[in-house]
N, C-alpha and C positions, 0 to 999 in steps of 0.2 A: 109324541105331547113331555114335558119338563116337568121335572116333580118339581114340587116347590123344593126352598131351603128348610123348613118346618121336615118334610117329609123326608129325606136324606135325611138331614141328620138322627130323623126318631130312626131311620136305618142302622144307621150304622153304629149305635148308640145303645141297641138294640141285641145289634148285633154281638159287642164289645158285651156284656155282662154273660150275655148267652156263652159263648166263651169262659169269663167268672169261672160258669156255674151259677150264675143267679136265675130263676123262673122267673120269664115271661110275665105278670101277672099284670092283673089292673091298677093293682102300688106303685110299684117298680115303673106299672111306664106312664104313667102320677105325673111321677115324683121325676121319668125321664121329660113331661115336657113338656114342665115349668123347668126348668133347667135349664131345656132350652129356650122358653120362653124372655128366661130373661135373658139367657147371651141376643136374640135377636133384638130384644131390649137395649141391651149396649153398644148391640156392632154397628157401626161404625157403615152406611153406606154404599159408602164409595166402592171399601174391599169388596164388595155386591154388585158391581156395576158391568154391562156390555152381556151380550148375549151367549146364552153360553156357560157363562163366568161360576165360578165353580166353587161355594158356600166353604171359603177356607177363611175367610176369618173366622168364620161364625160357627165353624167345627173345631174349632183350633179353642175356642174360649169353652167349647163344651166344651170338652178332650182332661183344659186346664181344669177344670169347675166338676168333670164329677169327682176325683175323689173325696170330695170338698160333699155331695151326696150322697156318696153310695160311698157305703161303707166294703172294699172288694178282700178278699183274700191276697194274706200274700204267695205268690210266686213261689211251688216250689217247683227250681228250676234246677238240672244239675249239673258239678263242674263240669265247665267248658274247657277243661288247662288239667292234664297230670302236673301231682300239686309238683313245685319245683325242690330241688333239691343240688345237694353244692357237689362237682365233680369233674372231673379230668377230662383233660381226648389224652393227652399220653407227657404230654409238649418236653417234660419239667421231671424233674423227684418226687417220688410218691413225698405225702408231707405233713 
């Protein structure tokens, strides 16, 4: 049995929030459900037609609006590259 679009979206949103460190609580769940409900109202039914169609349109809308509904902390990502410095590989005289 396939999941309903709202169940699929709620699972993804709650996992996303949990990974951000937001504790799942009844208030967080209600806010997530409200967000999903608004997106379902605004979604185009054509984006979810067909057997086994992924709810990509609804899910994209939910994740686009997620920062408006929840105040998520900024991620502290490490630097992905070393700092860029002027250098030479020795083809010319030193400057």
